[in-house]
N, C-alpha and C positions, 0 to 999 in steps of 0.2 A: 188264583185265590179266592175270586167273588163265587168261583161257582162251585169251589169246596164248602164255603159259605152257606152257600145257597140249600148244596143238597144235604148238609149237617143239620140245619135248620126243619127245613120239610119232614127229615128223615126222622126226627127228633120226639115225636111224638106216634113211632111206628116200630122204636128198637124192641119192646119189649110188649108192644102189640100189633105184632108181625098181621100186614095182609097182604093178599097174593092178586091184586087186583089194581089196573089202572087207573080205576076210576073212582075218585078223590081230591076231597081241598088241597090246592095244592098249598095252601095257605093256613092253620087256625089258630083261633085267638090264644090257643096253649101250647105252641111252639114255642121253642126254645135254641137260643143256640148252647152245646157241649164243648167238651176236650177235645171235639175234633175241630172248632174255628178257634177256641183260646190255642191251642198248639199252630194252628194254622197263622194265625197271626203272627204269633212266638218265634215262627220260620222267617216272615219277613221283616221282621225287628231283626232277627239273628243277622241275617243279609243286610239289611243298613248299615247294620253296627261293623263289617266288615267280611260275614261271610265264612271264617273262619271255626276249626271245632273249639275252642272255649266263645264264639260268640254264640254260637248254637246252645251250649252248655248251659252259659249263662240265661239266656233268652227261656228257656224250657224250665229250666228253674224259676226262675225270674215271676211269668205268667202263668205258670203251675200253682204259683205260694198265691197269687193274687186272685186265682178263680180255683180257689181248693178243694170247691166242690160240683165241680166241673163232669165229673163221671169218669176219671180215668181208673187205667185199670188198676188192680192192687200192687203190681211191682215196679208200674212208673211213679203211682205217688208215692211211695217210699221212697223212690229215687230222687224225686224232687224235692221231699223234705227230711231228705239227710243231707251231710256233708261230703257224701260219695260223686264223683265227679266220673268214674271208669263206668262205660256199659254193662250190662246183664243181660244178654246174650238173646233177646227176646225176638220171636220170628212174627211178631203181634202186628195186627194192618196198621196201628197209628204208626209208622215209619210212611205209608203209603197214602194216609188221610192226610198229612199236614205235608207233603213235598210242594205242592203246586207252585208256591212263589219263585223256588228253583229255577223251575222249567221258564215261568215268566221273564225271569231274568234273566237268566239265560238268550231266550231268544230277545227280546228287546232290549239288551244292552249290546249285542253284538254290532261289530263295527259296519261301516258301510265297506261290501264286494267281499264281507268274510262267506268263505263256503259254509253251507252250512252244515257240512257233518261237524264241523270245527264248534257250533252253538249247540250240537246232537252231544257231543263229547261234553262238553261244558254243562252240558243239563245232569247228567249223570253223573259227573264228578262232582255237583252238590247234591245231587239227591244222595250220592254213598258217602256225603260228609255230614247228613242232614240224620240219617237214619243212622249211620253206628254211634254216632256219641252214647244211643241207648239199644237200638235194635240193628245190633252186631251179626248176628246169628244171621249166614246167608242169605235166607229165606225173607229176612226181615228188611235185608239190603235189597236184595231182588226186589221183593213188591217199590220199595221207591224208586228205584231206578226203571224198573216198567212203565207206571205209574206218570212217570216224567218224560218215557222215550212217546210214550202214543201223544202226549202233550204237545212236544215239539215234532210230531207224524202232522197233529192235526192243525199247527202255526205255521209248517212250513207249504202243506201242500193243500190242493182242492181237498173238498169233504170226500167225492169219489175215492180220489188216489191215495189219501190218508189210510180210508178205512180197509183200502186193500194193503197198503202199507203193513198196519197192523195186524190184521188177519194173516198175513204169510209171516213178518219178524215175531210176531211175538211169541210163539213156539220156538223159532230157531233162538232167539234170541236168549229168552227167559226159563224155554220147557214150561209154556204154560196149554192147557189144552184149548183150544179156539172151536172145536168143532162142535158144540155142546149149542142150541138155540135155550131161548129163555123159557119155551113154552114146556121143553125136556128140562131145565134146571127147577123151573116154580115150583112144582109138586111136591118134590121131598126136601129142598133147602132148606136147612133151618141155620140157627145161630153159629157163626163160627168166628172168630178173635183172628186166626191166622192169617197171613197176606195170600200163600197159597190157596186157600179156598173162599176168598173175599176179592184179591185183584183180579183173578180173569174173569171172576162173574161181574164186577163193575166194567170193563173193558166190553164185555158182550154186551152188558145196557148198550153204552155208548154206541157198539156197532150194530146195534136195531136201531138204533133213531132216528127221529127224520126232524128233529129241534132240538133249540135246547132242555125245554120242559119236556118234551117226550124220553128223553134221554132220564130226566128223574123220576117220571114217570115208573119207566122201566126199571130200574134200581131199587127202587121202593117196593115195587110187585114184587120183587124175589123173595123178601121176607128177610128172615134174618138181622146182620148188624145193621139196619138201616141206613143210619145216618152217618156209618162210616161207606156204607157201601154207595151211598147216594154223592158224598162227598169225591172220594174216586172219583166217579163217574161225573161229576160236575164239573170235576176239574179239567175233565179231558172235553167234556163237552164245552165247557165256555172257550176254550181253543179253538174248537173247530168252530161254533156257528155263532158266540159272541153271547149277550146275555139283554135277553128285552127291556128294555127301559123299567118300566110296571113289575116285572120280579126284581130287579135289582135294588129301584127302591123299597117296594115291600123288605123285603128280606133285611136289609140295614135298620131298617126300623127295628129289626128287635136285639139290636146290637146295643151295648153301654155304651157311656162318652168316652173309657177308655181304648176300647174296642174299636170304636168309628176312629177317634183321633190315629192309630196306626193304620188303619186302613187309610184313613184320606191322607197322612204321608207317605205308604206305600206308592199309593195312584200317583202323587207329585215324586214319589226317588222315581219311578218306573218311567215317564214320561222325560225324562230330564237325562237318563242313563243313556 
């Protein structure tokens, strides 16, 4: 979860002012959390309350209404503020940017001696539930699943093996093109809110990274929907590298008390799972 929050905060100032370089201050005074952070927090809240369909619906509406100006897409914003509980067939990247707690929970709550593939299945199941309450289009679900799958590879294998599995498995399982490199993507990439044109690029940003900070810089340098790209990349990068203490502490300083409280409860919950 923390990796997504960091990516969102770092990318917040570049979403509408894209840069095509990795040379930028990681945190600026005008950075802020957006809907990506709020909905990631909401996902963790839903899991702590049971992780069933109604728990996700309730959490997304609750936190969305509490932070009504966080920058939601128009359809998601309308859904939050309505009495409708049915999904609206979205293929947007919101399903992928908020999914990281599902993989974190699946990995850290596994029973001793449990087969790794069981945790991967669990992560994908939770990703499907968390996404499909709003983003029930096949592409919306796929984006969340793919992000969770990459996180599970990063959690379960050494860095080199994880990247190898991701590079080989993602095209086969999710039909995403992993053949491009950032230097080829960067010059023509532009703002896109779809899973199918955000998630693969975010994964590639991780694959080309050397550490957590480098992964975030890779994602921002692509341009486009910078905060969401970096949130997705950050989710995977946290699972692979962990987060340096100074980056964690700086990012958390941007959260207000209610969001920080859920983050702290989640950390305790995960440790005791």
